[in-house]
N, C-alpha and C positions, 0 to 999 in steps of 0.2 A: 504494499500500500504506500503510495507515495504521498507527498505533503499536500497536494491539491485535493486528493480524495479525503484525507484526514481533516482539512479546513472545512470542506463540503459536508462531511459528517457531523463535525462539531456544530456548524451553523444549523443543520437540521435537528440535531439533539437540543440545542439551545432554545430554537423556535418550539419544538414539541413540549419541552418542560414549561416554557411560558404559557403556552396554551392550556396545558394541564393545570398549572397553577391558577390562572384566571378562572377557570371552570369550578375549581373547588375551594377558593380562598373565601373567607368570612366576608359577607357583604355589608356595606354601611346601612344604617336605619333609614327606612323610607316610609312616610306616613301612608303613601298609597298602596305599597306592597304589604305592610306590617300591620295595618289596622283592619279588623274584620269587615268594616263596612266600605273599605276602598276609599273612603273621603280623606281629605287633608284637613286635620283638627285646626280650627282657627283660621283657615284660609277661605276666602270668598271664591266660588266657582263661577264662572262666567254665566250669566243668565240669558244667553242668546246663542243661537247656532245659525250656521250658514248652509243652506241646502243648494246643491247645483243639480240642475236637471237638463239633460239635453238628449234629444231623439233625433233619429235620423231623418233629415228633410225638414226639420223644425228648428226655430230659433232657439238658442240655448237660454235658460232661465236662471237667475241667481236670486235666491230669495233668503231674506234675514228674518229669522223668527225671534222674537222677544218674549221671553217667558216671565 
């Protein structure tokens, strides 16, 4: 095995180790992920939504719904 193959194998090994580490490392706390209701405590959620509608042969429509 020459030095180029050794360097290429080392790069592949380091990349694989980084991917495995990122997969199994402990994650930071997130309100959305960690609370049972999925809501962010103390944060206001936007009370509107934008709806895009387009059909073939018709003019596209953009609707803003206020709740």
